[in-house]
C-alpha positions as CSV (number, residue, x, y, z in Angstrom):
1,M,-0.1,-1.6,-60.0
2,V,0.0,-4.4,-57.4
3,T,-2.3,-3.7,-54.5
4,R,-1.6,-4.7,-51.0
5,S,-4.3,-7.4,-51.1
6,R,-2.7,-9.0,-54.2
7,L,0.6,-9.2,-52.3
8,R,-1.1,-11.2,-49.6
9,G,-2.4,-13.6,-52.3
10,D,-6.1,-12.7,-51.9
11,Q,-8.2,-13.7,-54.9
12,I,-11.8,-13.3,-56.1
13,P,-14.0,-16.3,-55.1
14,I,-13.5,-19.3,-57.4
15,K,-15.3,-22.6,-58.0
16,P,-14.0,-25.7,-59.6
17,V,-15.4,-26.6,-63.0
18,S,-14.7,-29.5,-65.4
19,A,-13.3,-29.3,-68.9
20,R,-16.6,-30.8,-70.1
21,W,-18.5,-27.9,-68.6
22,I,-16.1,-25.3,-70.1
23,M,-16.4,-26.9,-73.6
24,S,-20.2,-27.0,-73.4
25,Q,-20.5,-23.2,-72.9
26,P,-21.8,-21.1,-75.9
27,S,-19.0,-18.6,-75.4
28,F,-16.4,-21.4,-75.8
29,E,-18.0,-22.5,-79.0
30,L,-18.1,-18.9,-80.2
31,G,-14.3,-18.6,-79.6
32,V,-13.7,-21.9,-81.5
33,A,-16.0,-20.7,-84.4
34,D,-14.2,-17.3,-84.6
35,V,-10.8,-19.0,-85.0
36,R,-12.0,-21.5,-87.5
37,A,-13.5,-18.7,-89.6
38,G,-10.3,-16.7,-89.4
39,R,-11.9,-13.9,-87.5
40,G,-10.1,-11.8,-84.9
41,S,-11.3,-11.5,-81.3
42,H,-14.9,-10.6,-80.8
43,R,-15.0,-6.8,-80.6
44,D,-16.8,-6.5,-77.4
45,C,-15.8,-9.7,-75.5
46,D,-13.9,-7.5,-72.9
47,L,-17.3,-6.0,-71.9
48,W,-19.0,-9.4,-71.2
49,D,-19.9,-10.0,-67.6
50,T,-19.6,-13.8,-68.0
51,G,-18.2,-16.0,-70.6
52,Q,-15.1,-14.0,-71.5
53,W,-12.7,-16.6,-70.1
54,N,-14.4,-19.4,-71.9
55,Y,-14.4,-17.5,-75.1
56,E,-10.6,-17.0,-74.8
57,R,-10.2,-20.7,-73.9
58,G,-12.1,-21.6,-77.1
59,R,-9.8,-19.4,-79.1
60,A,-6.7,-20.9,-77.5
61,F,-8.0,-24.4,-77.9
62,T,-8.4,-24.2,-81.7
63,P,-5.5,-24.2,-84.1
64,P,-5.7,-21.4,-86.7
65,A,-7.7,-22.1,-89.8
C-alpha cells in the first residue's frame, strides 16, 4: 500500500557511499561467496539490521557459479 508520505516523495535518511566502501563490507563478501558456492540467499538476511543491501549487492554482482 502506498502511504501519503510516499506519494510526496519522502524517503528515509540516506548518505552517499562509494563502490569501494560497499565492496569492502563483510556482508557484500558473504553475498559473493554464497553465489560462488552455489548457495541460495542466506536464510535470515531479511532480519539483519544492517548489511542486507550490501549482501544483495554482492549476490547481484557475482555471476552464477
